[in-house]
C-alpha atoms as a printed R data frame, in Angstrom:
    type eleno elety resid chain resno       x       y       z
1   ATOM     1    CA   MET     A     1 -20.197   7.811  11.023
2   ATOM     2    CA   GLY     A     2 -17.144   6.034  12.217
3   ATOM     3    CA   LYS     A     3 -13.574   6.811  11.548
4   ATOM     4    CA   ILE     A     4 -10.217   5.147  11.523
5   ATOM     5    CA   ILE     A     5  -7.290   6.806  13.193
6   ATOM     6    CA   PHE     A     6  -4.002   5.516  11.866
7   ATOM     7    CA   SER     A     7  -0.623   6.431  13.242
8   ATOM     8    CA   VAL     A     8   2.101   3.889  12.557
9   ATOM     9    CA   ILE     A     9   1.461   0.933  10.306
10  ATOM    10    CA   LEU     A    10   2.570  -2.582   9.575
11  ATOM    11    CA   PHE     A    11   2.177  -2.962   5.796
12  ATOM    12    CA   LEU     A    12  -0.643  -5.427   5.242
13  ATOM    13    CA   GLY     A    13  -0.222  -8.046   2.633
14  ATOM    14    CA   PHE     A    14   1.114  -8.711  -0.828
15  ATOM    15    CA   SER     A    15   0.510 -11.421  -3.379
16  ATOM    16    CA   LEU     A    16   3.861 -13.179  -3.138
17  ATOM    17    CA   SER     A    17   4.897 -16.538  -1.674
18  ATOM    18    CA   ALA     A    18   5.612 -16.901   2.046
19  ATOM    19    CA   ASN     A    19   8.782 -18.328   3.505
20  ATOM    20    CA   GLY     A    20   8.436 -17.776   7.239
21  ATOM    21    CA   GLN     A    21   6.092 -16.592   9.998
22  ATOM    22    CA   VAL     A    22   6.488 -13.151  11.540
23  ATOM    23    CA   GLU     A    23   6.291 -13.650  15.301
24  ATOM    24    CA   ILE     A    24   4.512 -11.411  17.767
25  ATOM    25    CA   ASN     A    25   3.674 -12.051  21.435
26  ATOM    26    CA   PHE     A    26  -0.070 -11.589  21.859
27  ATOM    27    CA   PRO     A    27  -1.389 -11.467  25.443
28  ATOM    28    CA   LYS     A    28  -1.860 -14.876  27.105
29  ATOM    29    CA   LYS     A    29  -5.496 -15.833  27.673
30  ATOM    30    CA   ASP     A    30  -6.592 -17.788  30.749
31  ATOM    31    CA   PRO     A    31  -9.108 -20.450  29.567
32  ATOM    32    CA   LYS     A    32 -11.227 -19.896  32.671
33  ATOM    33    CA   VAL     A    33 -11.370 -16.157  31.994
34  ATOM    34    CA   LEU     A    34 -12.337 -16.767  28.373
35  ATOM    35    CA   GLN     A    35 -15.104 -19.146  29.445
36  ATOM    36    CA   GLU     A    36 -16.524 -16.609  31.865
37  ATOM    37    CA   ASN     A    37 -16.532 -13.952  29.125
38  ATOM    38    CA   ALA     A    38 -18.321 -16.228  26.710
39  ATOM    39    CA   ALA     A    39 -21.579 -15.601  28.582
40  ATOM    40    CA   LYS     A    40 -24.066 -13.549  26.551
41  ATOM    41    CA   LYS     A    41 -23.993  -9.810  27.279
42  ATOM    42    CA   VAL     A    42 -24.221  -6.511  25.455
43  ATOM    43    CA   VAL     A    43 -20.837  -5.476  24.041
44  ATOM    44    CA   ASP     A    44 -20.284  -1.985  22.617
45  ATOM    45    CA   LEU     A    45 -17.634  -2.030  19.887
46  ATOM    46    CA   ASN     A    46 -17.831   1.725  19.220
47  ATOM    47    CA   GLY     A    47 -14.630   3.573  19.969
48  ATOM    48    CA   LEU     A    48 -10.898   3.567  19.478
49  ATOM    49    CA   TRP     A    49  -8.982   0.295  19.232
50  ATOM    50    CA   GLU     A    50  -5.263  -0.467  19.040
51  ATOM    51    CA   ALA     A    51  -4.283  -3.285  16.692
52  ATOM    52    CA   GLU     A    52  -1.321  -5.558  16.033
53  ATOM    53    CA   ILE     A    53  -1.115  -7.524  12.789
54  ATOM    54    CA   THR     A    54   1.224 -10.280  11.669
55  ATOM    55    CA   GLN     A    55   1.729 -11.823   8.256
56  ATOM    56    CA   LEU     A    56   3.797 -14.622   6.777
57  ATOM    57    CA   SER     A    57   6.931 -13.034   5.378
58  ATOM    58    CA   TRP     A    58   7.460 -12.995   1.638
59  ATOM    59    CA   GLN     A    59  10.347 -12.470  -0.727
60  ATOM    60    CA   GLY     A    60  11.039  -8.843  -1.565
61  ATOM    61    CA   GLU     A    61   8.824  -7.270   1.127
62  ATOM    62    CA   PRO     A    62   9.682  -3.573   1.714
63  ATOM    63    CA   ALA     A    63  10.973  -2.127   4.963
64  ATOM    64    CA   PHE     A    64   9.199   0.788   6.632
65  ATOM    65    CA   GLN     A    65  10.460   3.677   8.713
66  ATOM    66    CA   GLY     A    66   9.576   3.563  12.404
67  ATOM    67    CA   ILE     A    67   7.234   0.583  12.129
68  ATOM    68    CA   THR     A    68   6.166  -1.033  15.404
69  ATOM    69    CA   GLY     A    69   3.205  -3.076  14.185
70  ATOM    70    CA   LYS     A    70   0.665  -0.797  15.903
71  ATOM    71    CA   LEU     A    71  -2.343   0.768  14.232
72  ATOM    72    CA   HIS     A    72  -5.377   2.578  15.601
73  ATOM    73    CA   VAL     A    73  -8.951   1.850  14.566
74  ATOM    74    CA   GLU     A    74 -12.215   3.574  15.508
75  ATOM    75    CA   VAL     A    75 -15.194   1.319  14.940
76  ATOM    76    CA   SER     A    76 -18.761   2.413  14.191
77  ATOM    77    CA   GLN     A    77 -21.407  -0.102  15.307
78  ATOM    78    CA   GLN     A    78 -25.178  -0.071  14.822
79  ATOM    79    CA   GLY     A    79 -26.746  -3.252  16.175
80  ATOM    80    CA   ASN     A    80 -24.957  -6.163  14.530
81  ATOM    81    CA   ARG     A    81 -23.567  -3.995  11.701
82  ATOM    82    CA   VAL     A    82 -20.024  -2.644  11.879
83  ATOM    83    CA   GLU     A    83 -18.168  -0.416   9.397
84  ATOM    84    CA   GLY     A    84 -15.106   1.805   9.264
85  ATOM    85    CA   LEU     A    85 -12.420   3.543   7.254
86  ATOM    86    CA   ILE     A    86  -8.682   2.855   7.391
87  ATOM    87    CA   VAL     A    87  -6.280   5.607   6.342
88  ATOM    88    CA   CYS     A    88  -2.696   4.593   5.633
89  ATOM    89    CA   ARG     A    89   0.165   7.099   5.561
90  ATOM    90    CA   ALA     A    90   3.459   5.201   5.928
91  ATOM    91    CA   LYS     A    91   7.052   5.969   4.951
92  ATOM    92    CA   PHE     A    92   9.367   3.387   3.454
93  ATOM    93    CA   ALA     A    93  12.766   3.009   5.109
94  ATOM    94    CA   ASP     A    94  15.939   4.525   3.653
95  ATOM    95    CA   ASN     A    95  14.041   7.448   2.147
96  ATOM    96    CA   MET     A    96  12.613   5.206  -0.576
97  ATOM    97    CA   GLY     A    97   9.203   6.917  -0.700
98  ATOM    98    CA   TYR     A    98   5.858   6.377   0.960
99  ATOM    99    CA   LEU     A    99   2.613   4.456   0.818
100 ATOM   100    CA   SER     A   100  -0.848   6.042   1.023
101 ATOM   101    CA   TYR     A   101  -4.412   4.769   0.660
102 ATOM   102    CA   GLU     A   102  -7.892   4.684   2.201
103 ATOM   103    CA   LYS     A   103  -9.650   1.388   2.875
104 ATOM   104    CA   THR     A   104 -13.293   0.874   3.865
105 ATOM   105    CA   PHE     A   105 -14.431  -2.221   5.753
106 ATOM   106    CA   LYS     A   106 -17.606  -3.770   7.092
107 ATOM   107    CA   GLY     A   107 -18.473  -6.480   9.590
108 ATOM   108    CA   LYS     A   108 -21.220  -8.516  11.224
109 ATOM   109    CA   TRP     A   109 -21.261  -8.853  15.005
110 ATOM   110    CA   ASP     A   110 -23.096 -11.696  16.791
111 ATOM   111    CA   GLY     A   111 -22.063 -10.813  20.331
112 ATOM   112    CA   GLU     A   112 -19.031 -13.094  20.370
113 ATOM   113    CA   THR     A   113 -17.406 -12.882  16.932
114 ATOM   114    CA   LEU     A   114 -16.843 -10.050  14.451
115 ATOM   115    CA   GLN     A   115 -16.947 -11.227  10.839
116 ATOM   116    CA   TYR     A   116 -14.540  -8.669   9.384
117 ATOM   117    CA   GLU     A   117 -14.306  -7.893   5.646
118 ATOM   118    CA   ASP     A   118 -12.383  -5.198   3.764
119 ATOM   119    CA   VAL     A   119 -14.592  -3.620   1.088
120 ATOM   120    CA   LYS     A   120 -12.566  -1.282  -1.104
121 ATOM   121    CA   VAL     A   121  -9.205   0.477  -1.413
122 ATOM   122    CA   GLU     A   122  -9.172   4.015  -2.791
123 ATOM   123    CA   ASN     A   123  -6.501   6.588  -3.662
124 ATOM   124    CA   TYR     A   124  -3.716   4.028  -3.562
125 ATOM   125    CA   ILE     A   125  -0.362   5.760  -4.013
126 ATOM   126    CA   ASN     A   126   3.030   4.048  -3.947
127 ATOM   127    CA   THR     A   127   6.124   6.200  -4.432
128 ATOM   128    CA   HIS     A   128   8.713   3.501  -3.685
129 ATOM   129    CA   ARG     A   129  11.706   4.065  -5.959
130 ATOM   130    CA   LYS     A   130  12.253   0.396  -6.827
131 ATOM   131    CA   LEU     A   131   9.156  -1.645  -5.966
132 ATOM   132    CA   ARG     A   132   6.561  -0.967  -8.655
133 ATOM   133    CA   HIS     A   133   2.906  -1.976  -8.534
134 ATOM   134    CA   ILE     A   134   2.977  -3.551  -5.085
135 ATOM   135    CA   GLU     A   135  -0.437  -4.064  -3.513
136 ATOM   136    CA   THR     A   136  -2.185  -4.139  -0.179
137 ATOM   137    CA   CYS     A   137  -4.608  -6.922   0.767
138 ATOM   138    CA   LEU     A   138  -8.364  -6.986   1.026
139 ATOM   139    CA   LYS     A   139  -8.753  -9.169   4.111
140 ATOM   140    CA   THR     A   140 -11.429 -11.273   5.772
141 ATOM   141    CA   ALA     A   141 -11.261 -12.583   9.332
142 ATOM   142    CA   ASP     A   142 -13.393 -13.992  12.130
143 ATOM   143    CA   LEU     A   143 -12.292 -12.026  15.193
144 ATOM   144    CA   SER     A   144 -13.225 -13.617  18.531
145 ATOM   145    CA   PHE     A   145 -14.105 -11.333  21.439
146 ATOM   146    CA   TYR     A   146 -12.731 -11.677  24.963
147 ATOM   147    CA   GLU     A   147 -11.879  -9.492  27.937
148 ATOM   148    CA   TYR     A   148  -8.459  -9.638  29.561
149 ATOM   149    CA   GLY     A   149  -6.474  -7.272  31.770
150 ATOM   150    CA   GLY     A   150  -9.423  -4.927  32.115
151 ATOM   151    CA   ALA     A   151  -9.695  -4.363  28.354
152 ATOM   152    CA   MET     A   152 -11.754  -5.667  25.429
153 ATOM   153    CA   HIS     A   153  -9.967  -7.707  22.760
154 ATOM   154    CA   LEU     A   154 -10.736  -9.068  19.283
155 ATOM   155    CA   GLU     A   155  -8.418 -11.675  17.772
156 ATOM   156    CA   GLY     A   156  -8.320 -14.043  14.819
157 ATOM   157    CA   ASN     A   157  -6.548 -15.219  11.678
158 ATOM   158    CA   TRP     A   158  -6.941 -13.302   8.422
159 ATOM   159    CA   GLU     A   159  -6.621 -14.236   4.763
160 ATOM   160    CA   GLY     A   160  -7.072 -12.156   1.649
161 ATOM   161    CA   SER     A   161  -6.071 -11.205  -1.861
162 ATOM   162    CA   GLY     A   162  -4.352  -8.294  -3.604
163 ATOM   163    CA   HIS     A   163  -6.653  -5.319  -4.047
164 ATOM   164    CA   ILE     A   164  -5.830  -5.066  -7.772
165 ATOM   165    CA   SER     A   165  -4.607  -8.491  -8.951
166 ATOM   166    CA   GLU     A   166  -6.856 -10.528  -6.610
167 ATOM   167    CA   VAL     A   167  -3.946 -12.964  -6.165
168 ATOM   168    CA   SER     A   168  -3.882 -14.641  -2.754
169 ATOM   169    CA   CYS     A   169  -1.871 -12.916  -0.019
170 ATOM   170    CA   SER     A   170   0.238 -14.516   2.661
171 ATOM   171    CA   PRO     A   171  -2.136 -14.931   5.654
172 ATOM   172    CA   GLY     A   172  -1.623 -13.687   9.178
173 ATOM   173    CA   LYS     A   173  -3.230 -12.765  12.497
174 ATOM   174    CA   ILE     A   174  -5.086  -9.699  13.775
175 ATOM   175    CA   HIS     A   175  -5.293  -8.667  17.435
176 ATOM   176    CA   LEU     A   176  -7.232  -5.583  18.524
177 ATOM   177    CA   LYS     A   177  -7.421  -4.063  21.985
178 ATOM   178    CA   LYS     A   178  -9.924  -1.342  22.853
179 ATOM   179    CA   ILE     A   179  -8.341   1.814  24.273
180 ATOM   180    CA   LEU     A   180  -9.750   3.169  27.518
181 ATOM   181    CA   GLU     A   181 -11.745   6.391  27.312
182 ATOM   182    CA   GLU     A   182  -9.255   8.320  29.451
183 ATOM   183    CA   ASP     A   183  -6.451   7.468  27.017
184 ATOM   184    CA   ILE     A   184  -8.261   8.479  23.816
185 ATOM   185    CA   ALA     A   185  -7.333  12.197  23.943
186 ATOM   186    CA   THR     A   186  -3.649  11.312  24.151
187 ATOM   187    CA   GLU     A   187  -3.945   8.811  21.305
188 ATOM   188    CA   GLU     A   188  -5.733  11.265  19.013
189 ATOM   189    CA   ALA     A   189  -3.036  13.867  19.520
190 ATOM   190    CA   THR     A   190  -0.446  11.654  17.845
191 ATOM   191    CA   THR     A   191  -2.480  10.100  15.029
192 ATOM   192    CA   TYR     A   192  -3.864  10.916  11.604
193 ATOM   193    CA   ASN     A   193  -7.652  11.266  11.521
194 ATOM   194    CA   VAL     A   194 -10.010  11.017   8.532
195 ATOM   195    CA   THR     A   195 -13.760  10.567   9.095
196 ATOM   196    CA   PHE     A   196 -16.479   9.232   6.792
197 ATOM   197    CA   SER     A   197 -18.184  12.647   6.687
198 ATOM   198    CA   GLN     A   198 -14.918  14.318   5.690
199 ATOM   199    CA   LYS     A   199 -14.326  11.690   3.002
200 ATOM   200    CA   ASN     A   200 -17.822  12.053   1.532
201 ATOM   201    CA   LYS     A   201 -17.449  15.830   1.231
202 ATOM   202    CA   GLY     A   202 -14.090  15.577  -0.500
203 ATOM   203    CA   PRO     A   203 -10.721  17.126   0.376
204 ATOM   204    CA   VAL     A   204 -10.938  20.187   2.598
205 ATOM   205    CA   GLU     A   205  -8.175  22.010   0.642
206 ATOM   206    CA   LEU     A   206 -10.171  22.093  -2.604
207 ATOM   207    CA   LYS     A   207 -13.164  24.060  -3.847
208 ATOM   208    CA   TRP     A   208 -15.162  22.604  -6.731
209 ATOM   209    CA   ASP     A   209 -17.482  24.104  -9.338
210 ATOM   210    CA   GLY     A   210 -19.311  21.182 -10.877
211 ATOM   211    CA   GLU     A   211 -16.652  18.824 -12.233
212 ATOM   212    CA   LYS     A   212 -13.824  21.373 -12.189
213 ATOM   213    CA   ILE     A   213 -11.574  22.490  -9.333
214 ATOM   214    CA   LYS     A   214 -11.748  26.243  -8.808
215 ATOM   215    CA   LYS     A   215  -9.339  26.704  -5.898
216 ATOM   216    CA   ILE     A   216  -6.727  24.858  -3.875
217 ATOM   217    CA   LYS     A   217  -5.758  26.455  -0.575
218 ATOM   218    CA   ASN     A   218  -7.373  29.705  -1.814
219 ATOM   219    CA   ARG     A   219  -5.294  29.739  -5.014
220 ATOM   220    CA   LYS     A   220  -7.066  29.830  -8.359
221 ATOM   221    CA   VAL     A   221  -6.840  26.609 -10.371
222 ATOM   222    CA   LYS     A   222  -6.575  26.866 -14.144
223 ATOM   223    CA   LYS     A   223  -9.037  25.212 -16.520
224 ATOM   224    CA   GLY     A   224  -6.611  22.364 -17.047
225 ATOM   225    CA   GLU     A   225  -6.694  19.523 -19.529
226 ATOM   226    CA   VAL     A   226  -8.610  16.247 -19.660
227 ATOM   227    CA   ILE     A   227  -6.508  13.288 -20.803
228 ATOM   228    CA   SER     A   228  -7.731   9.802 -21.735
229 ATOM   229    CA   VAL     A   229  -6.022   6.722 -20.288
230 ATOM   230    CA   LYS     A   230  -6.558   3.036 -21.003
231 ATOM   231    CA   SER     A   231  -5.904   1.612 -17.520
232 ATOM   232    CA   LYS     A   232  -6.703   2.364 -13.880
233 ATOM   233    CA   ASN     A   233  -3.090   1.572 -13.053
234 ATOM   234    CA   LEU     A   234  -0.941   4.606 -13.897
235 ATOM   235    CA   SER     A   235   2.694   5.542 -13.461
236 ATOM   236    CA   ILE     A   236   3.284   9.271 -13.103
237 ATOM   237    CA   THR     A   237   6.808  10.612 -13.648
238 ATOM   238    CA   VAL     A   238   7.789  14.177 -12.747
239 ATOM   239    CA   TYR     A   239  10.953  16.161 -13.426
240 ATOM   240    CA   ASP     A   240  12.236  19.636 -14.247
241 ATOM   241    CA   HIS     A   241  12.572  19.516 -18.016
242 ATOM   242    CA   GLN     A   242  14.587  22.746 -18.030
243 ATOM   243    CA   ARG     A   243  17.572  23.421 -15.792
244 ATOM   244    CA   ASP     A   244  17.526  22.805 -12.051
245 ATOM   245    CA   ASP     A   245  16.597  26.222 -10.655
246 ATOM   246    CA   GLY     A   246  15.334  25.285  -7.186
247 ATOM   247    CA   ASP     A   247  11.605  24.924  -7.935
248 ATOM   248    CA   ILE     A   248   9.773  23.519  -4.906
249 ATOM   249    CA   VAL     A   249   6.327  22.050  -5.556
250 ATOM   250    CA   SER     A   250   3.634  19.764  -4.185
251 ATOM   251    CA   LEU     A   251   1.384  17.471  -6.228
252 ATOM   252    CA   ASN     A   252  -2.141  16.691  -5.039
253 ATOM   253    CA   TYR     A   253  -3.702  13.532  -6.458
254 ATOM   254    CA   ASN     A   254  -7.384  12.981  -5.638
255 ATOM   255    CA   GLY     A   255  -7.094  14.890  -2.371
256 ATOM   256    CA   ASN     A   256  -3.838  13.289  -1.223
257 ATOM   257    CA   TRP     A   257  -0.405  14.891  -1.412
258 ATOM   258    CA   LEU     A   258   1.493  12.697  -3.838
259 ATOM   259    CA   LEU     A   259   4.567  14.882  -3.286
260 ATOM   260    CA   GLU     A   260   4.978  17.579  -0.625
261 ATOM   261    CA   LYS     A   261   7.503  20.417  -0.866
262 ATOM   262    CA   TYR     A   262   9.508  18.454  -3.401
263 ATOM   263    CA   THR     A   263  12.517  20.109  -5.051
264 ATOM   264    CA   LEU     A   264  12.331  19.468  -8.785
265 ATOM   265    CA   LYS     A   265  15.378  18.106 -10.572
266 ATOM   266    CA   ASN     A   266  16.234  16.888 -14.043
267 ATOM   267    CA   THR     A   267  16.324  13.408 -12.508
268 ATOM   268    CA   LYS     A   268  12.974  11.707 -13.075
269 ATOM   269    CA   HIS     A   269  10.863  10.617 -10.109
270 ATOM   270    CA   LYS     A   270   8.243   7.906 -10.771
271 ATOM   271    CA   MET     A   271   5.131   7.103  -8.712
272 ATOM   272    CA   ASP     A   272   2.243   4.638  -9.049
273 ATOM   273    CA   VAL     A   273  -1.403   5.664  -8.628
274 ATOM   274    CA   PHE     A   274  -4.737   3.964  -9.242
275 ATOM   275    CA   LEU     A   275  -7.796   5.665 -10.674
276 ATOM   276    CA   ASP     A   276 -10.963   5.599  -8.600
277 ATOM   277    CA   GLY     A   277 -13.612   4.355 -11.019
278 ATOM   278    CA   GLN     A   278 -16.455   5.121  -8.599
279 ATOM   279    CA   ALA     A   279 -15.473   8.651  -7.631
280 ATOM   280    CA   ALA     A   280 -18.193  11.315  -7.763
281 ATOM   281    CA   VAL     A   281 -15.739  13.769  -9.376
282 ATOM   282    CA   PRO     A   282 -13.003  13.218 -11.994
283 ATOM   283    CA   ASN     A   283  -9.617  11.857 -10.938
284 ATOM   284    CA   TYR     A   284  -7.102  14.714 -11.005
285 ATOM   285    CA   LEU     A   285  -3.528  15.853 -10.425
286 ATOM   286    CA   VAL     A   286  -2.949  19.443  -9.194
287 ATOM   287    CA   LEU     A   287   0.387  21.276  -9.183
288 ATOM   288    CA   TYR     A   288   0.959  23.608  -6.197
289 ATOM   289    CA   ALA     A   289   4.023  25.916  -6.074
290 ATOM   290    CA   HIS     A   290   5.929  26.790  -2.885
291 ATOM   291    CA   ASN     A   291   8.345  29.196  -4.561
292 ATOM   292    CA   LEU     A   292   9.209  30.544  -8.010
293 ATOM   293    CA   GLY     A   293  12.744  29.198  -8.231
294 ATOM   294    CA   GLU     A   294  15.238  31.264 -10.196
295 ATOM   295    CA   ILE     A   295  12.947  31.392 -13.243
296 ATOM   296    CA   SER     A   296   9.212  32.077 -12.854
297 ATOM   297    CA   PRO     A   297   6.824  30.269 -12.992
298 ATOM   298    CA   ASN     A   298   7.388  26.757 -11.614
299 ATOM   299    CA   THR     A   299   7.320  24.399 -14.581
300 ATOM   300    CA   VAL     A   300   6.946  20.652 -14.162
301 ATOM   301    CA   ALA     A   301   7.175  18.008 -16.864
302 ATOM   302    CA   ILE     A   302   4.696  15.166 -16.315
303 ATOM   303    CA   ILE     A   303   4.751  11.758 -18.022
304 ATOM   304    CA   VAL     A   304   1.607   9.621 -17.659
305 ATOM   305    CA   ASP     A   305   2.102   5.949 -18.552
306 ATOM   306    CA   ASP     A   306  -0.963   3.658 -18.576
307 ATOM   307    CA   GLY     A   307   0.938   0.599 -19.792
308 ATOM   308    CA   VAL     A   308  -0.168   1.176 -23.381
309 ATOM   309    CA   THR     A   309   0.709   4.792 -24.138
310 ATOM   310    CA   ARG     A   310   3.015   7.420 -22.634
311 ATOM   311    CA   GLN     A   311   1.726  11.000 -22.658
312 ATOM   312    CA   GLN     A   312   3.835  14.014 -21.712
313 ATOM   313    CA   PHE     A   313   2.572  17.349 -20.399
314 ATOM   314    CA   VAL     A   314   3.958  20.518 -18.857
315 ATOM   315    CA   LEU     A   315   2.223  22.105 -15.854
316 ATOM   316    CA   ASN     A   316   2.872  25.651 -14.651
317 ATOM   317    CA   ALA     A   317   2.145  27.252 -11.275
318 ATOM   318    CA   ASP     A   318   3.053  30.398  -9.359
319 ATOM   319    CA   MET     A   319   2.158  31.855  -5.962
320 ATOM   320    CA   ASN     A   320  -1.372  32.777  -7.133
321 ATOM   321    CA   THR     A   321  -2.426  30.003  -9.523
322 ATOM   322    CA   SER     A   322  -2.152  26.229  -9.863
323 ATOM   323    CA   ASP     A   323  -2.401  23.908 -12.849
324 ATOM   324    CA   VAL     A   324  -4.349  20.647 -13.113
325 ATOM   325    CA   ILE     A   325  -4.770  17.490 -15.211
326 ATOM   326    CA   TYR     A   326  -8.001  15.461 -15.170
327 ATOM   327    CA   PHE     A   327  -7.987  11.756 -16.057
328 ATOM   328    CA   LYS     A   328 -10.691  10.031 -18.107
329 ATOM   329    CA   LEU     A   329 -10.677   6.247 -18.290
330 ATOM   330    CA   GLU     A   330 -11.433   4.936 -21.779
331 ATOM   331    CA   GLN     A   331 -14.111   2.259 -21.747
332 ATOM   332    CA   GLU     A   332 -13.233  -1.051 -23.384
């Protein structure tokens, strides 16, 4: 299957009003060259592409660390069918947190135009300290094909809606350029890679036994507790409910590291996550310890807020075992 390789990201879309166009200089296209390339021929879309995306600016949009507008996409094509997986791992500026999610897409290719459509967003995690419940966009676009400067290009305008609220996003433009084969090895060395086969098998750090996690990174995982929630949209707050004793932990949510090597404090740290209602296994949160602090074991207070109720739990972990919470969505 295909894969998306994602290095640096321009955050794509929110459901707020626009007040100005973000400018970007796409390559100039000679009309005569475009006309020559319009002739029917076999075009292979498989491979690694580099993309630039613009969007109308909107009030309150967050700033990112090291953002250049570039992203990398590997497309899988079979005949006129196209599909792929986007993996986002981006840091907000000023140490405000990070954004993480996986997005699947599909498309129909007629030899000249790719009808692009985002399908689903999974494992959406936002740890921004001030901006709560922001969304990414599910986009559609007709991307026209042309060749310029010895490379293949796809370009077109996109529109879409928030992946949770379904409120319209500020529109923008997509431009993709296929990377030459000789440059792919260099590109892969600096990017994050998740394939469809890896996604279907689940996180490589975990070992499952039915619907329970048995191990994480070769550490035994406790039986854990199943908690019921009333919404897919959850806020998870973590803190050291005892005294600050230097506990360093990581939290794994549905195969993604919600926090990595985080030093627990009495100060509360809040994060947003979304339950995957179509997951083959239960949604979960695993505590992984990196030390024992001054007082063993590592103890983390967890508050789960579904917008209706707030539930508080305490997870414990040491250098041999980890603790876990499983989430069960109550049906209306």
